[in-house]
N, C-alpha and C positions, 0 to 999 in steps of 0.2 A: 533522405538518408534512411537506410534500412534500420529498423529497430528490432527486427527478428521477433516480433510479437505474434506472428501467425505461424501455424504448423507448416504451411507451405514454404515460408521463408527459411525456416530451420531445416526442412528437408532439402531445399535447394542448396543450402550451404553444405550439408552433409554430402549430398550428391556430387557437388563440385570437388570436395576434398577427395572423395573416393575415386572420382574420375582422374584426378591428378595422380593419385596413388597408383592407379593402373597404367597411366600413360608414361610416367617417368622411366620405368625400366625399359621401355621400348624406344626411347630417344637416344640414338647413338652418341650424339655430341655431348650428352650429359654423362658419359660413361665414367669419367673420373670423379665427378661430383655426385654420382648416383647415390652412394651410401649416405652422405650428409643430407641430401635432399629428401631421401626417403625417411630418414630419421626425423627431419623437420615436419614432413607431411604427417607422419604417424603421430607425432606429438600434438599436432593441430587437431587431428581426428579425435584423439583421446580427450583433449581439452574441450572440444565442442560437445562430445557425448556427456562429459562430466557436468558442464555448465548447463546445457539445455535439457538434458534428460534426467539429471539428478538434483543438482543444486537449485536451479531455477524453479522447477515445479514444486519442490518439497522443502527447500531450506531457505535460500535467500534470493530475493529479486529486487532489481532496481526499478524505481518509479520516478516520474517527474511531477512537479506541482504546477498545474495549469491555471489555477485561479487564486484569488486572495482570500478564500474562505477560512484559511488557517493562519492568517496574519494575527499577531506578529511572530508566532512560533515558526512558521514556514513561509518563505517568500516565494512569489511567482517565479517559476523556472528553477527552483531548487531541485536537486536530484537527491533522492533518499534511498536508503537500503531498508528493506522490509524483511523481518524474520518470519518466515512461513512455517517454522518448525515448532515455535514456542507453544502454540495453542493445541498441539497434540498432547501436551502434558498439563496444561492448566487452562482455565477459562479466562476470557478477557476481564480485566479489572477496571475499576473506576480510575480515570486518568490516563489509561492507555490510549495512544494514538494509533488508530487502526486503518488499514486499507481494506476496502470491501467492494463487492459487486453491488452497484446501485440497484435498489429495488424499483419496481415499476412506478411507484409513486414519486420517486426522485428523478427518474429519467426514462424517456421512452426509447432510448437506444442503449445498447450494451456498453457500459463504461465502468471504470473504477473510481471510487471516491476515497477521500481520506478525511477523517474526523476524529474527535476525542470522545471516548466513552464517558458518559455522565451518569449512566444508570445501568445496573445489572439486574437479573431476575429478582423480583421481590422488592426492589428499591421503590420508595415513594418519592417522586420527583416533583418539584414545583419551582416556577420562576416568577418572582414578583419583586417590586421595589428595586429592580436593577440587579438582583442577585439570584443565584441558584441555591435551592434548598434540597438536601438529600436526607430522607428519613427525619425530617424536621430540623436538621442542622444546617445553618448557613455555611456554604462552602467558600473557603478562601481560594480564589483562582487568579493568581498573579499573571498567568499566561494569556488571559483574554485581552482583546484589543480595547474594549470599552464595556461599561455596564450594559446589561440587557435593556432594550427599549420595548420589550414585549412581555406578555404574561403567558405562562404555560402551566397547565393546559389552558386553552383560550377562555374557557368558562370559569376559571378559578379552581380552587381545591388542589388535589394532588393526583399525579398520574402514576399508577402502579405498573412497573415494567413487567410484562408477561414472561412466562417461562420460555426458554429457548430463544430469547431475543436480547438485544442490548439497545440502549438509547444513546444516540451519538449526536453531538453538536460540534460545529466548527468553532475555533477559538475567536474568529471574527463574528461574534454571535449575531450581530445585526445585519450581516450581509453574507449569509450562509444558507445554502439549500440543504437542510439537515433535518434531524428528527423532530424538531419543534414544528415543522411544517408537514411532514409525512409520516410521523409516528415511529414505532420501534423497528429495529433492523433485525431480520432473522439471523440467528447465530450462524447458520450454514453459509451466509453470504460473506462472513469475515474471512479475509485471505491471510492476514498476518499483522504483525506489530511493527510499526516504524521505530527504528532505533538510532539512526544517525543520518546526517546530511553529509554527502561525500563530494558535492559540487554545487556551486563554484567554491574554489579554495578558501576565500574569506569567510564562507559560511560553515565550513567543516566543524561539526560538533555532534555530540550525542544529543538526541532530542528527548524531552520529557514533557 
């Protein structure tokens, strides 16, 4: 099934619609229905341009969840909508669920991850005794699957989140390829904020 994730797929779709737009007026048997068909094709062309050239790159994009790293908040194969516009006006905040380009330490191939922000620039983060501490305060995290089974940073103490980065963990803290393994995420890698599940129907809800 085509996901239209590549530029070539989108260009192919646009090219097909344009070719149809050119061909319809030349088909004699469609003379009576020509106006309605052209109106339909033109509407499709406008919709494709709007979605793939404006909405998807800059405003909203759909993603699917391929793993259990965000359980129980997000289930495997959930489809979510991501707001790509919000971070033009503000920075990621503690607790935001963000989609981002995986850094080299997380994956050796180009792919997108989804995790929760647990630290922003200047925050002092520590994990011990099964809990997350932010700036010395134990955090209540009802959304995580289970208490942490690791210590962070590995040698103890506190990790200070550098400028122009965020620290991200999966809600399934003990089974997640996240910042406790590979460190802070460059801010420029953040693509947007997840805000709702739209599929499957029983899972539809706003995510927090």
